[in-house]
PDB file of N, CA, C and O in Angstrom:
ATOM      1  N   MET A   1       8.593 -15.466  19.004  1.00  0.00           N
ATOM      2  CA  MET A   1       7.997 -15.943  17.787  1.00  0.00           C
ATOM      3  C   MET A   1       7.208 -14.831  17.095  1.00  0.00           C
ATOM      4  O   MET A   1       7.222 -14.728  15.869  1.00  0.00           O
ATOM      5  N   LEU A   2       6.532 -14.013  17.870  1.00  0.00           N
ATOM      6  CA  LEU A   2       5.806 -12.898  17.272  1.00  0.00           C
ATOM      7  C   LEU A   2       6.753 -11.901  16.628  1.00  0.00           C
ATOM      8  O   LEU A   2       6.424 -11.296  15.608  1.00  0.00           O
ATOM      9  N   PHE A   3       7.938 -11.728  17.227  1.00  0.00           N
ATOM     10  CA  PHE A   3       8.928 -10.832  16.633  1.00  0.00           C
ATOM     11  C   PHE A   3       9.303 -11.313  15.239  1.00  0.00           C
ATOM     12  O   PHE A   3       9.408 -10.508  14.313  1.00  0.00           O
ATOM     13  N   ILE A   4       9.503 -12.604  15.083  1.00  0.00           N
ATOM     14  CA  ILE A   4       9.862 -13.158  13.774  1.00  0.00           C
ATOM     15  C   ILE A   4       8.732 -12.934  12.785  1.00  0.00           C
ATOM     16  O   ILE A   4       8.979 -12.584  11.631  1.00  0.00           O
ATOM     17  N   LEU A   5       7.499 -13.130  13.221  1.00  0.00           N
ATOM     18  CA  LEU A   5       6.355 -12.939  12.341  1.00  0.00           C
ATOM     19  C   LEU A   5       6.293 -11.512  11.817  1.00  0.00           C
ATOM     20  O   LEU A   5       6.120 -11.304  10.616  1.00  0.00           O
ATOM     21  N   PHE A   6       6.431 -10.533  12.691  1.00  0.00           N
ATOM     22  CA  PHE A   6       6.334  -9.141  12.258  1.00  0.00           C
ATOM     23  C   PHE A   6       7.630  -8.661  11.602  1.00  0.00           C
ATOM     24  O   PHE A   6       7.614  -7.683  10.854  1.00  0.00           O
ATOM     25  N   ASP A   7       8.731  -9.322  11.868  1.00  0.00           N
ATOM     26  CA  ASP A   7       9.972  -8.990  11.184  1.00  0.00           C
ATOM     27  C   ASP A   7       9.898  -9.443   9.729  1.00  0.00           C
ATOM     28  O   ASP A   7      10.366  -8.734   8.838  1.00  0.00           O
ATOM     29  N   VAL A   8       9.325 -10.595   9.483  1.00  0.00           N
ATOM     30  CA  VAL A   8       9.138 -11.077   8.112  1.00  0.00           C
ATOM     31  C   VAL A   8       8.203 -10.132   7.360  1.00  0.00           C
ATOM     32  O   VAL A   8       8.386  -9.904   6.164  1.00  0.00           O
ATOM     33  N   GLU A   9       7.228  -9.594   8.034  1.00  0.00           N
ATOM     34  CA  GLU A   9       6.333  -8.621   7.406  1.00  0.00           C
ATOM     35  C   GLU A   9       7.117  -7.421   6.906  1.00  0.00           C
ATOM     36  O   GLU A   9       6.835  -6.905   5.825  1.00  0.00           O
ATOM     37  N   ALA A  10       8.084  -6.974   7.667  1.00  0.00           N
ATOM     38  CA  ALA A  10       8.889  -5.823   7.257  1.00  0.00           C
ATOM     39  C   ALA A  10       9.774  -6.150   6.055  1.00  0.00           C
ATOM     40  O   ALA A  10      10.092  -5.257   5.270  1.00  0.00           O
ATOM     41  N   VAL A  11      10.172  -7.394   5.899  1.00  0.00           N
ATOM     42  CA  VAL A  11      11.005  -7.800   4.768  1.00  0.00           C
ATOM     43  C   VAL A  11      10.247  -7.613   3.454  1.00  0.00           C
ATOM     44  O   VAL A  11      10.858  -7.308   2.430  1.00  0.00           O
ATOM     45  N   PHE A  12       8.937  -7.790   3.470  1.00  0.00           N
ATOM     46  CA  PHE A  12       8.146  -7.622   2.251  1.00  0.00           C
ATOM     47  C   PHE A  12       8.013  -6.161   1.840  1.00  0.00           C
ATOM     48  O   PHE A  12       7.633  -5.884   0.703  1.00  0.00           O
ATOM     49  N   LEU A  13       8.308  -5.236   2.715  1.00  0.00           N
ATOM     50  CA  LEU A  13       8.216  -3.823   2.362  1.00  0.00           C
ATOM     51  C   LEU A  13       9.376  -3.372   1.473  1.00  0.00           C
ATOM     52  O   LEU A  13       9.196  -2.454   0.673  1.00  0.00           O
ATOM     53  N   TYR A  14      10.546  -3.978   1.582  1.00  0.00           N
ATOM     54  CA  TYR A  14      11.713  -3.540   0.810  1.00  0.00           C
ATOM     55  C   TYR A  14      11.548  -3.753  -0.693  1.00  0.00           C
ATOM     56  O   TYR A  14      11.767  -2.807  -1.450  1.00  0.00           O
ATOM     57  N   PRO A  15      11.176  -4.942  -1.165  1.00  0.00           N
ATOM     58  CA  PRO A  15      10.992  -5.080  -2.617  1.00  0.00           C
ATOM     59  C   PRO A  15       9.877  -4.186  -3.152  1.00  0.00           C
ATOM     60  O   PRO A  15       9.965  -3.681  -4.272  1.00  0.00           O
ATOM     61  N   TRP A  16       8.847  -3.995  -2.367  1.00  0.00           N
ATOM     62  CA  TRP A  16       7.754  -3.120  -2.782  1.00  0.00           C
ATOM     63  C   TRP A  16       8.262  -1.696  -2.951  1.00  0.00           C
ATOM     64  O   TRP A  16       7.898  -1.023  -3.916  1.00  0.00           O
ATOM     65  N   ALA A  17       9.096  -1.226  -2.027  1.00  0.00           N
ATOM     66  CA  ALA A  17       9.612   0.141  -2.098  1.00  0.00           C
ATOM     67  C   ALA A  17      10.506   0.327  -3.323  1.00  0.00           C
ATOM     68  O   ALA A  17      10.555   1.419  -3.889  1.00  0.00           O
ATOM     69  N   VAL A  18      11.205  -0.717  -3.734  1.00  0.00           N
ATOM     70  CA  VAL A  18      12.099  -0.604  -4.890  1.00  0.00           C
ATOM     71  C   VAL A  18      11.305  -0.422  -6.183  1.00  0.00           C
ATOM     72  O   VAL A  18      11.718   0.344  -7.054  1.00  0.00           O
ATOM     73  N   ILE A  19      10.175  -1.114  -6.319  1.00  0.00           N
ATOM     74  CA  ILE A  19       9.421  -1.048  -7.579  1.00  0.00           C
ATOM     75  C   ILE A  19       8.140  -0.225  -7.460  1.00  0.00           C
ATOM     76  O   ILE A  19       7.238  -0.372  -8.285  1.00  0.00           O
ATOM     77  N   LEU A  20       8.047   0.623  -6.466  1.00  0.00           N
ATOM     78  CA  LEU A  20       6.834   1.402  -6.241  1.00  0.00           C
ATOM     79  C   LEU A  20       6.488   2.272  -7.441  1.00  0.00           C
ATOM     80  O   LEU A  20       5.315   2.381  -7.797  1.00  0.00           O
ATOM     81  N   ARG A  21       7.467   2.887  -8.066  1.00  0.00           N
ATOM     82  CA  ARG A  21       7.182   3.766  -9.213  1.00  0.00           C
ATOM     83  C   ARG A  21       6.599   2.992 -10.388  1.00  0.00           C
ATOM     84  O   ARG A  21       5.778   3.527 -11.132  1.00  0.00           O
ATOM     85  N   ASP A  22       7.012   1.747 -10.562  1.00  0.00           N
ATOM     86  CA  ASP A  22       6.462   0.930 -11.648  1.00  0.00           C
ATOM     87  C   ASP A  22       5.032   0.482 -11.352  1.00  0.00           C
ATOM     88  O   ASP A  22       4.233   0.311 -12.274  1.00  0.00           O
ATOM     89  N   LEU A  23       4.708   0.293 -10.088  1.00  0.00           N
ATOM     90  CA  LEU A  23       3.378  -0.192  -9.714  1.00  0.00           C
ATOM     91  C   LEU A  23       2.318   0.902  -9.707  1.00  0.00           C
ATOM     92  O   LEU A  23       1.124   0.627  -9.825  1.00  0.00           O
ATOM     93  N   LYS A  24       2.760   2.119  -9.571  1.00  0.00           N
ATOM     94  CA  LYS A  24       1.880   3.289  -9.529  1.00  0.00           C
ATOM     95  C   LYS A  24       0.861   3.173  -8.381  1.00  0.00           C
ATOM     96  O   LYS A  24       1.196   2.665  -7.311  1.00  0.00           O
ATOM     97  N   MET A  25      -0.346   3.629  -8.590  1.00  0.00           N
ATOM     98  CA  MET A  25      -1.342   3.658  -7.509  1.00  0.00           C
ATOM     99  C   MET A  25      -1.834   2.264  -7.124  1.00  0.00           C
ATOM    100  O   MET A  25      -2.216   2.047  -5.974  1.00  0.00           O
ATOM    101  N   PHE A  26      -1.833   1.322  -8.055  1.00  0.00           N
ATOM    102  CA  PHE A  26      -2.260  -0.042  -7.731  1.00  0.00           C
ATOM    103  C   PHE A  26      -1.375  -0.624  -6.633  1.00  0.00           C
ATOM    104  O   PHE A  26      -1.881  -1.217  -5.681  1.00  0.00           O
ATOM    105  N   GLY A  27      -0.072  -0.463  -6.755  1.00  0.00           N
ATOM    106  CA  GLY A  27       0.853  -0.966  -5.752  1.00  0.00           C
ATOM    107  C   GLY A  27       0.685  -0.275  -4.414  1.00  0.00           C
ATOM    108  O   GLY A  27       0.823  -0.902  -3.363  1.00  0.00           O
ATOM    109  N   PHE A  28       0.386   1.014  -4.450  1.00  0.00           N
ATOM    110  CA  PHE A  28       0.161   1.755  -3.217  1.00  0.00           C
ATOM    111  C   PHE A  28      -1.051   1.218  -2.465  1.00  0.00           C
ATOM    112  O   PHE A  28      -0.980   0.988  -1.258  1.00  0.00           O
ATOM    113  N   TRP A  29      -2.168   1.015  -3.173  1.00  0.00           N
ATOM    114  CA  TRP A  29      -3.376   0.531  -2.522  1.00  0.00           C
ATOM    115  C   TRP A  29      -3.226  -0.912  -2.047  1.00  0.00           C
ATOM    116  O   TRP A  29      -3.745  -1.283  -0.994  1.00  0.00           O
ATOM    117  N   GLU A  30      -2.522  -1.715  -2.821  1.00  0.00           N
ATOM    118  CA  GLU A  30      -2.293  -3.096  -2.395  1.00  0.00           C
ATOM    119  C   GLU A  30      -1.455  -3.149  -1.122  1.00  0.00           C
ATOM    120  O   GLU A  30      -1.701  -3.989  -0.256  1.00  0.00           O
ATOM    121  N   MET A  31      -0.472  -2.264  -0.998  1.00  0.00           N
ATOM    122  CA  MET A  31       0.347  -2.248   0.217  1.00  0.00           C
ATOM    123  C   MET A  31      -0.466  -1.739   1.402  1.00  0.00           C
ATOM    124  O   MET A  31      -0.262  -2.191   2.529  1.00  0.00           O
ATOM    125  N   LEU A  32      -1.376  -0.810   1.165  1.00  0.00           N
ATOM    126  CA  LEU A  32      -2.241  -0.364   2.261  1.00  0.00           C
ATOM    127  C   LEU A  32      -3.120  -1.506   2.759  1.00  0.00           C
ATOM    128  O   LEU A  32      -3.334  -1.641   3.963  1.00  0.00           O
ATOM    129  N   VAL A  33      -3.627  -2.324   1.850  1.00  0.00           N
ATOM    130  CA  VAL A  33      -4.421  -3.488   2.252  1.00  0.00           C
ATOM    131  C   VAL A  33      -3.554  -4.456   3.048  1.00  0.00           C
ATOM    132  O   VAL A  33      -3.990  -4.981   4.073  1.00  0.00           O
ATOM    133  N   TYR A  34      -2.334  -4.693   2.584  1.00  0.00           N
ATOM    134  CA  TYR A  34      -1.401  -5.596   3.274  1.00  0.00           C
ATOM    135  C   TYR A  34      -1.101  -5.098   4.686  1.00  0.00           C
ATOM    136  O   TYR A  34      -1.134  -5.877   5.639  1.00  0.00           O
ATOM    137  N   ILE A  35      -0.811  -3.820   4.822  1.00  0.00           N
ATOM    138  CA  ILE A  35      -0.500  -3.256   6.137  1.00  0.00           C
ATOM    139  C   ILE A  35      -1.736  -3.299   7.038  1.00  0.00           C
ATOM    140  O   ILE A  35      -1.614  -3.520   8.243  1.00  0.00           O
ATOM    141  N   ALA A  36      -2.909  -3.090   6.472  1.00  0.00           N
ATOM    142  CA  ALA A  36      -4.139  -3.167   7.268  1.00  0.00           C
ATOM    143  C   ALA A  36      -4.338  -4.579   7.823  1.00  0.00           C
ATOM    144  O   ALA A  36      -4.721  -4.739   8.982  1.00  0.00           O
ATOM    145  N   ILE A  37      -4.083  -5.593   7.008  1.00  0.00           N
ATOM    146  CA  ILE A  37      -4.216  -6.977   7.477  1.00  0.00           C
ATOM    147  C   ILE A  37      -3.219  -7.267   8.591  1.00  0.00           C
ATOM    148  O   ILE A  37      -3.561  -7.913   9.581  1.00  0.00           O
ATOM    149  N   VAL A  38      -1.995  -6.793   8.431  1.00  0.00           N
ATOM    150  CA  VAL A  38      -0.974  -7.000   9.466  1.00  0.00           C
ATOM    151  C   VAL A  38      -1.363  -6.274  10.752  1.00  0.00           C
ATOM    152  O   VAL A  38      -1.178  -6.811  11.845  1.00  0.00           O
ATOM    153  N   LEU A  39      -1.896  -5.065  10.633  1.00  0.00           N
ATOM    154  CA  LEU A  39      -2.309  -4.322  11.827  1.00  0.00           C
ATOM    155  C   LEU A  39      -3.481  -4.988  12.538  1.00  0.00           C
ATOM    156  O   LEU A  39      -3.548  -4.963  13.767  1.00  0.00           O
ATOM    157  N   VAL A  40      -4.392  -5.575  11.797  1.00  0.00           N
ATOM    158  CA  VAL A  40      -5.494  -6.304  12.420  1.00  0.00           C
ATOM    159  C   VAL A  40      -4.938  -7.463  13.243  1.00  0.00           C
ATOM    160  O   VAL A  40      -5.391  -7.701  14.363  1.00  0.00           O
ATOM    161  N   GLY A  41      -3.969  -8.177  12.700  1.00  0.00           N
ATOM    162  CA  GLY A  41      -3.330  -9.261  13.441  1.00  0.00           C
ATOM    163  C   GLY A  41      -2.589  -8.761  14.670  1.00  0.00           C
ATOM    164  O   GLY A  41      -2.625  -9.387  15.729  1.00  0.00           O
ATOM    165  N   PHE A  42      -1.914  -7.623  14.519  1.00  0.00           N
ATOM    166  CA  PHE A  42      -1.179  -7.042  15.643  1.00  0.00           C
ATOM    167  C   PHE A  42      -2.119  -6.653  16.774  1.00  0.00           C
ATOM    168  O   PHE A  42      -1.847  -6.960  17.934  1.00  0.00           O
ATOM    169  N   PHE A  43      -3.221  -5.984  16.453  1.00  0.00           N
ATOM    170  CA  PHE A  43      -4.162  -5.585  17.491  1.00  0.00           C
ATOM    171  C   PHE A  43      -4.856  -6.794  18.118  1.00  0.00           C
ATOM    172  O   PHE A  43      -5.206  -6.766  19.298  1.00  0.00           O
ATOM    173  N   TYR A  44      -5.053  -7.836  17.344  1.00  0.00           N
ATOM    174  CA  TYR A  44      -5.651  -9.060  17.882  1.00  0.00           C
ATOM    175  C   TYR A  44      -4.752  -9.680  18.950  1.00  0.00           C
ATOM    176  O   TYR A  44      -5.219 -10.011  20.040  1.00  0.00           O
ATOM    177  N   ILE A  45      -3.457  -9.838  18.639  1.00  0.00           N
ATOM    178  CA  ILE A  45      -2.566 -10.439  19.642  1.00  0.00           C
ATOM    179  C   ILE A  45      -2.341  -9.498  20.812  1.00  0.00           C
ATOM    180  O   ILE A  45      -2.081  -9.951  21.927  1.00  0.00           O
ATOM    181  N   TRP A  46      -2.435  -8.205  20.580  1.00  0.00           N
ATOM    182  CA  TRP A  46      -2.302  -7.238  21.671  1.00  0.00           C
ATOM    183  C   TRP A  46      -3.480  -7.393  22.637  1.00  0.00           C
ATOM    184  O   TRP A  46      -3.285  -7.423  23.852  1.00  0.00           O
ATOM    185  N   LYS A  47      -4.699  -7.491  22.102  1.00  0.00           N
ATOM    186  CA  LYS A  47      -5.879  -7.642  22.954  1.00  0.00           C
ATOM    187  C   LYS A  47      -5.917  -9.004  23.642  1.00  0.00           C
ATOM    188  O   LYS A  47      -6.464  -9.118  24.739  1.00  0.00           O
ATOM    189  N   LYS A  48      -5.349 -10.035  23.024  1.00  0.00           N
ATOM    190  CA  LYS A  48      -5.303 -11.360  23.641  1.00  0.00           C
ATOM    191  C   LYS A  48      -4.278 -11.412  24.773  1.00  0.00           C
ATOM    192  O   LYS A  48      -4.286 -12.357  25.563  1.00  0.00           O
ATOM    193  N   GLY A  49      -3.399 -10.418  24.866  1.00  0.00           N
ATOM    194  CA  GLY A  49      -2.406 -10.364  25.926  1.00  0.00           C
ATOM    195  C   GLY A  49      -1.106 -11.068  25.586  1.00  0.00           C
ATOM    196  O   GLY A  49      -0.292 -11.309  26.478  1.00  0.00           O
ATOM    197  N   ALA A  50      -0.889 -11.404  24.330  1.00  0.00           N
ATOM    198  CA  ALA A  50       0.323 -12.110  23.939  1.00  0.00           C
ATOM    199  C   ALA A  50       1.560 -11.222  24.036  1.00  0.00           C
ATOM    200  O   ALA A  50       2.678 -11.734  24.098  1.00  0.00           O
ATOM    201  N   LEU A  51       1.384  -9.924  24.051  1.00  0.00           N
ATOM    202  CA  LEU A  51       2.520  -9.008  24.132  1.00  0.00           C
ATOM    203  C   LEU A  51       2.838  -8.591  25.571  1.00  0.00           C
ATOM    204  O   LEU A  51       3.790  -7.847  25.806  1.00  0.00           O
ATOM    205  N   ASP A  52       2.049  -9.067  26.523  1.00  0.00           N
ATOM    206  CA  ASP A  52       2.268  -8.735  27.934  1.00  0.00           C
ATOM    207  C   ASP A  52       3.280  -9.704  28.524  1.00  0.00           C
ATOM    208  O   ASP A  52       2.957 -10.863  28.788  1.00  0.00           O
ATOM    209  N   TRP A  53       4.489  -9.238  28.729  1.00  0.00           N
ATOM    210  CA  TRP A  53       5.568 -10.093  29.215  1.00  0.00           C
ATOM    211  C   TRP A  53       5.730 -10.026  30.730  1.00  0.00           C
ATOM    212  O   TRP A  53       6.575 -10.727  31.287  1.00  0.00           O
ATOM    213  N   SER A  54       4.949  -9.211  31.396  1.00  0.00           N
ATOM    214  CA  SER A  54       5.138  -9.030  32.833  1.00  0.00           C
ATOM    215  C   SER A  54       4.717 -10.272  33.621  1.00  0.00           C
ATOM    216  O   SER A  54       5.221 -10.497  34.721  1.00  0.00           O
ATOM    217  N   GLY A  55       3.822 -11.063  33.090  1.00  0.00           N
ATOM    218  CA  GLY A  55       3.356 -12.260  33.789  1.00  0.00           C
ATOM    219  C   GLY A  55       2.382 -11.907  34.874  1.00  0.00           C
ATOM    220  O   GLY A  55       2.124 -10.729  35.124  1.00  0.00           O
ATOM    221  N   PRO A  56       1.840 -12.902  35.519  1.00  0.00           N
ATOM    222  CA  PRO A  56       0.884 -12.618  36.596  1.00  0.00           C
ATOM    223  C   PRO A  56       1.600 -11.998  37.788  1.00  0.00           C
ATOM    224  O   PRO A  56       2.689 -12.426  38.169  1.00  0.00           O
ATOM    225  N   SER A  57       0.976 -10.997  38.362  1.00  0.00           N
ATOM    226  CA  SER A  57       1.596 -10.327  39.505  1.00  0.00           C
ATOM    227  C   SER A  57       1.215 -11.068  40.782  1.00  0.00           C
ATOM    228  O   SER A  57       0.061 -11.455  40.968  1.00  0.00           O
ATOM    229  N   ALA A  58       2.191 -11.259  41.651  1.00  0.00           N
ATOM    230  CA  ALA A  58       1.959 -11.948  42.928  1.00  0.00           C
ATOM    231  C   ALA A  58       1.526 -10.923  43.970  1.00  0.00           C
ATOM    232  O   ALA A  58       2.105  -9.842  44.071  1.00  0.00           O
ATOM    233  N   LYS A  59       0.508 -11.273  44.738  1.00  0.00           N
ATOM    234  CA  LYS A  59       0.051 -10.392  45.799  1.00  0.00           C
ATOM    235  C   LYS A  59       0.939 -10.562  47.016  1.00  0.00           C
ATOM    236  O   LYS A  59       1.695 -11.529  47.110  1.00  0.00           O
ATOM    237  N   ARG A  60       0.851  -9.646  47.927  1.00  0.00           N
ATOM    238  CA  ARG A  60       1.661  -9.699  49.130  1.00  0.00           C
ATOM    239  C   ARG A  60       1.304 -10.925  49.950  1.00  0.00           C
ATOM    240  O   ARG A  60       0.127 -11.174  50.211  1.00  0.00           O
ATOM    241  N   GLY A  61       2.289 -11.681  50.352  1.00  0.00           N
ATOM    242  CA  GLY A  61       2.058 -12.879  51.151  1.00  0.00           C
ATOM    243  C   GLY A  61       1.943 -14.139  50.320  1.00  0.00           C
ATOM    244  O   GLY A  61       1.997 -15.240  50.867  1.00  0.00           O
ATOM    245  N   GLU A  62       1.786 -14.007  49.010  1.00  0.00           N
ATOM    246  CA  GLU A  62       1.716 -15.179  48.153  1.00  0.00           C
ATOM    247  C   GLU A  62       3.075 -15.435  47.516  1.00  0.00           C
ATOM    248  O   GLU A  62       3.826 -14.511  47.204  1.00  0.00           O
ATOM    249  N   VAL A  63       3.355 -16.678  47.339  1.00  0.00           N
ATOM    250  CA  VAL A  63       4.644 -17.032  46.727  1.00  0.00           C
ATOM    251  C   VAL A  63       4.414 -17.702  45.403  1.00  0.00           C
ATOM    252  O   VAL A  63       5.371 -18.078  44.726  1.00  0.00           O
TER     253      VAL A  63
END
């Protein structure tokens, strides 16, 4: 599910890249704000452990 969330984020970069010259510096700064918000979300789920797929490790003798 997280892959879909961040994949959709990448979809918004394509239309922005097409009209970047028309947007000038305003579009550049707005995209930096957008990417910053996405990165804050990414680091939040990283710190929460949502990206850790290894699962709990079993100690020796435990099943």
